C-alpha positions as CSV (number, residue, x, y, z in Angstrom):
1,M,-3.0,-23.3,-32.4
2,T,0.5,-24.4,-34.0
3,I,0.2,-27.3,-36.5
4,S,3.4,-29.9,-36.0
5,L,4.4,-30.1,-40.3
6,Y,5.8,-33.5,-40.3
7,T,5.3,-36.6,-38.8
8,S,8.6,-38.7,-38.3
9,N,7.9,-40.1,-41.8
10,A,8.1,-37.2,-43.4
11,I,10.9,-36.3,-41.6
12,N,13.1,-39.5,-43.3
13,L,12.1,-38.9,-46.1
14,L,11.9,-35.4,-46.6
15,R,15.0,-34.3,-44.5
16,D,17.0,-37.9,-44.3
17,E,16.2,-39.5,-48.3
18,M,15.8,-36.0,-50.2
19,C,17.9,-33.7,-48.4
20,I,15.4,-30.4,-47.6
21,C,16.3,-28.3,-45.6
22,L,12.7,-28.8,-42.6
23,D,13.4,-25.4,-41.0
24,D,13.7,-23.6,-44.5
25,L,10.3,-25.0,-46.1
26,Q,8.6,-24.6,-43.1
27,S,9.5,-21.0,-43.1
28,H,8.7,-20.3,-46.6
29,L,5.0,-22.1,-45.7
30,I,4.5,-20.4,-43.0
31,S,4.9,-17.0,-44.8
32,S,3.5,-18.1,-47.8
33,A,0.5,-20.1,-47.9
34,P,0.0,-20.1,-43.6
35,T,-3.7,-21.2,-44.1
36,K,-2.7,-24.2,-45.8
37,L,-0.2,-26.4,-43.3
38,E,-2.4,-28.7,-42.3
39,F,-2.8,-29.5,-45.8
40,F,0.6,-30.1,-46.4
41,R,1.0,-31.7,-43.1
42,D,-1.4,-33.7,-45.0
43,F,0.6,-33.6,-48.1
44,F,4.0,-34.8,-46.4
45,D,2.7,-37.4,-44.9
46,F,0.7,-39.2,-47.9
47,L,3.9,-38.9,-49.2
48,T,5.8,-41.2,-47.4
49,K,3.2,-43.7,-48.0
50,L,3.5,-44.3,-52.4
51,N,4.8,-46.9,-53.1
52,P,7.0,-46.7,-56.0
53,P,7.2,-49.6,-58.1
54,G,10.7,-49.1,-58.9
55,N,13.8,-47.8,-56.5
56,Y,14.4,-43.5,-57.1
57,V,18.5,-43.0,-57.6
58,E,18.3,-40.6,-60.2
59,L,15.7,-39.3,-62.5
60,V,18.1,-39.5,-65.6
61,V,18.9,-43.2,-65.2
62,D,16.4,-45.1,-68.1
63,E,16.6,-48.0,-65.8
64,H,14.0,-46.1,-63.3
65,C,11.9,-45.1,-65.3
66,E,9.6,-47.3,-64.4
67,N,8.2,-44.4,-61.9
68,D,6.9,-42.7,-64.8
69,D,4.4,-43.7,-65.4
70,F,3.9,-44.1,-62.0
71,F,3.1,-40.7,-60.8
């Protein structure tokens, strides 16, 4: 059975906001952890539901450190 690793929200986050190549990520996960694909799908979906207190701009900018405690 083949499962879809990415919901539309996960695609928006991973590909569009984080600039992650979904094909490379999927290939790596399939080769490294083929029995855990459902976990990763659920994890990616969970990431889209996080609501950090500050907008992510760049990790090294001090004004966005309020997210450090959140995560």
